[in-house]
C-alpha positions as CSV (number, residue, x, y, z in Angstrom):
1,M,-149.2,192.9,-182.4
2,F,-147.1,194.3,-179.7
3,T,-143.4,194.9,-181.0
4,S,-140.4,193.5,-179.2
5,R,-139.7,196.6,-177.7
6,R,-142.5,197.5,-176.6
7,I,-143.0,193.9,-174.4
8,R,-140.1,194.5,-172.7
9,L,-141.5,197.8,-171.9
10,M,-144.7,196.6,-170.4
11,V,-142.8,194.0,-168.4
12,G,-140.8,196.4,-166.9
13,A,-143.8,198.3,-166.0
14,L,-145.8,195.3,-164.8
15,L,-142.5,194.1,-162.4
16,A,-141.5,197.7,-161.3
17,T,-137.9,197.5,-160.6
18,V,-137.1,194.8,-163.3
19,L,-135.8,196.0,-166.5
20,V,-135.5,193.3,-169.6
21,G,-132.2,193.9,-171.6
22,C,-132.5,194.1,-175.3
23,G,-130.7,191.2,-177.6
24,S,-131.2,188.1,-179.2
25,N,-132.3,184.7,-177.5
26,S,-128.8,183.6,-178.1
27,G,-127.5,185.3,-174.7
28,R,-128.8,186.2,-171.7
29,T,-128.7,190.5,-171.5
30,D,-130.0,191.2,-168.3
31,S,-129.1,191.3,-164.4
32,F,-132.2,191.4,-162.8
33,S,-134.0,188.5,-161.5
34,V,-137.4,187.2,-160.8
35,Q,-139.6,184.7,-159.1
36,C,-142.9,183.1,-160.4
37,R,-146.0,184.7,-158.2
38,Q,-148.4,181.9,-158.7
39,L,-147.6,178.7,-160.7
40,L,-150.2,177.0,-162.7
41,S,-150.6,173.8,-160.7
42,A,-154.0,173.7,-158.7
43,G,-156.0,170.7,-157.8
44,G,-157.5,170.1,-161.4
45,T,-154.4,171.5,-163.3
46,T,-153.6,169.0,-166.6
47,V,-150.7,168.6,-168.5
48,A,-150.3,166.8,-172.3
49,T,-147.4,166.8,-174.5
50,A,-147.0,166.6,-178.3
51,S,-144.4,166.5,-180.5
52,S,-143.8,167.2,-184.3
53,S,-145.2,164.7,-186.6
54,N,-141.7,165.4,-188.8
55,C,-139.4,165.2,-186.0
56,L,-139.2,161.4,-185.3
57,D,-136.8,162.0,-182.1
58,C,-138.5,164.9,-180.7
59,D,-139.8,164.0,-177.0
60,A,-141.5,165.1,-174.2
61,S,-140.9,163.4,-171.1
62,N,-142.3,163.6,-167.1
63,A,-144.7,165.7,-167.9
64,D,-146.3,166.0,-164.7
65,A,-143.4,167.4,-163.2
66,A,-143.8,171.1,-164.8
67,I,-146.9,171.3,-162.5
68,D,-146.4,169.8,-159.5
69,N,-145.4,173.1,-157.4
70,D,-141.2,171.5,-156.8
71,L,-139.1,173.6,-158.6
72,Q,-136.7,171.0,-158.2
73,S,-138.5,168.6,-160.3
74,F,-139.2,169.0,-164.4
75,A,-140.3,168.1,-167.6
76,T,-138.0,167.2,-170.5
77,L,-138.5,169.0,-174.0
78,T,-135.5,167.0,-176.5
79,I,-135.0,167.6,-179.7
80,G,-133.4,164.7,-181.5
81,E,-129.6,165.3,-183.4
82,V,-130.4,166.6,-187.2
83,S,-134.0,166.6,-186.4
84,S,-136.5,169.6,-187.6
85,G,-139.3,170.6,-185.5
86,G,-139.7,170.3,-181.5
87,A,-141.5,169.0,-178.3
88,S,-144.5,171.1,-176.8
89,L,-145.8,171.1,-173.2
90,L,-149.1,172.5,-172.6
91,A,-150.6,173.2,-169.1
92,T,-154.4,174.1,-168.9
93,A,-156.0,175.3,-165.6
94,Q,-158.8,173.3,-163.7
95,D,-162.2,173.7,-164.9
96,G,-163.6,177.4,-164.3
97,V,-160.2,179.3,-163.7
98,A,-159.2,181.6,-166.3
99,F,-156.0,184.4,-166.0
100,P,-157.0,188.3,-167.0
101,A,-155.7,189.3,-169.9
102,G,-152.9,192.0,-169.6
103,S,-151.3,189.4,-166.8
104,L,-147.7,187.5,-167.8
105,A,-147.6,183.9,-168.8
106,G,-144.5,181.9,-168.9
107,A,-142.0,178.9,-168.0
108,L,-139.6,178.5,-165.4
109,I,-136.6,176.8,-168.0
110,S,-133.4,175.3,-167.9
111,F,-131.0,173.7,-170.3
112,P,-128.8,170.8,-169.1
113,G,-126.3,171.0,-171.8
114,G,-126.0,175.1,-171.7
115,R,-128.0,177.6,-173.6
116,S,-129.7,176.2,-176.5
117,Q,-129.6,177.1,-180.2
118,A,-133.3,175.8,-180.2
119,N,-136.5,178.0,-180.3
120,V,-138.7,178.7,-177.3
121,T,-142.1,179.7,-177.9
122,I,-144.9,180.7,-175.5
123,R,-148.4,180.7,-176.3
124,T,-151.6,180.7,-174.1
125,Y,-155.4,179.6,-175.1
126,L,-158.7,179.7,-173.7
127,Q,-160.8,176.6,-174.1
128,G,-158.6,175.1,-176.6
129,A,-158.3,178.3,-178.6
130,Q,-155.2,180.2,-179.6
131,N,-154.9,183.7,-178.4
132,D,-151.1,184.7,-178.0
133,E,-147.9,183.6,-179.2
134,V,-144.7,184.7,-178.9
135,L,-141.4,183.3,-180.6
136,R,-138.2,183.8,-178.6
137,P,-139.3,186.0,-175.8
138,E,-136.3,187.4,-173.9
139,P,-135.1,185.1,-170.8
140,V,-134.7,187.1,-167.6
141,V,-133.2,184.9,-164.5
142,S,-135.3,183.6,-162.2
143,G,-134.0,184.7,-158.3
144,D,-130.8,183.6,-157.1
145,D,-130.3,180.4,-159.7
146,E,-128.9,181.8,-162.5
147,S,-129.5,178.0,-164.7
148,L,-133.3,178.8,-164.5
149,L,-134.4,181.3,-166.8
150,V,-138.0,182.6,-167.2
151,Y,-139.6,183.1,-170.7
152,A,-142.9,185.1,-170.4
153,I,-145.2,187.2,-172.6
154,Q,-147.6,189.5,-171.9
155,T,-151.3,188.4,-172.8
156,T,-153.7,190.1,-174.7
157,A,-156.7,188.2,-173.6
158,V,-158.4,186.1,-170.9
159,F,-156.6,182.7,-171.1
160,D,-156.6,179.2,-169.2
161,A,-153.9,177.3,-170.3
162,I,-150.2,178.1,-171.4
163,E,-148.5,176.2,-173.8
164,V,-144.4,176.1,-174.0
165,D,-142.8,174.9,-177.2
166,F,-138.9,173.6,-177.9
167,N,-138.3,173.4,-181.7
168,R,-135.8,174.2,-184.5
169,N,-135.7,174.0,-188.0
170,G,-132.6,172.1,-188.9
171,G,-129.0,173.0,-189.0
172,N,-127.8,171.4,-185.5
173,T,-126.4,168.2,-185.4
174,V,-126.7,167.8,-181.8
175,T,-129.4,166.6,-179.2
176,E,-130.9,169.2,-177.5
177,S,-133.3,169.7,-174.4
178,A,-135.1,172.5,-172.5
179,Q,-136.3,171.2,-168.7
180,V,-139.5,173.2,-168.0
181,H,-139.8,173.1,-164.2
182,A,-142.7,175.3,-164.1
183,L,-145.5,177.1,-165.9
184,C,-146.5,180.3,-164.4
185,T,-149.1,182.8,-164.9
186,D,-147.6,185.9,-163.1
187,F,-144.1,186.7,-161.9
188,E,-142.3,189.4,-159.5
189,A,-139.4,191.0,-158.9
């Protein structure tokens, strides 16, 4: 299993000029930006949503907007007041398409109410079997829009699907939302 420090070093090496800052999910600690290089959105890409069975007011809506090649549109993942659990979005590439181990996988996410206290988890899959999972990957800014953050992980196995999961274990008494603008398989500085 990779440590957070090792993942940050790998991401830095792959993106050459991007250095991911140290810190926690509570705030962006970098001043660099990255762009999505390969959207997970080709012809036969499919998207599915889910919410935790214990979270009655969690929701995933407008899922197709996360794979429509338009960064201005977005799917919304919502966790209601006093809820534990969350909502997720899973995009699967068209049949016959897989991405190599060692590449980055992630999502472009914004938070309409400001940074959320909920967790973002990124997972990859191959033919329905989970490969990689990172809870609270370090976010970095996407391009000139500082409200759009990249949550990406270094993959260790071939994958054909990326999942973004927005969840919490309770403790908050406000509704929180994450807007997923795109799922990406590679990034550049």
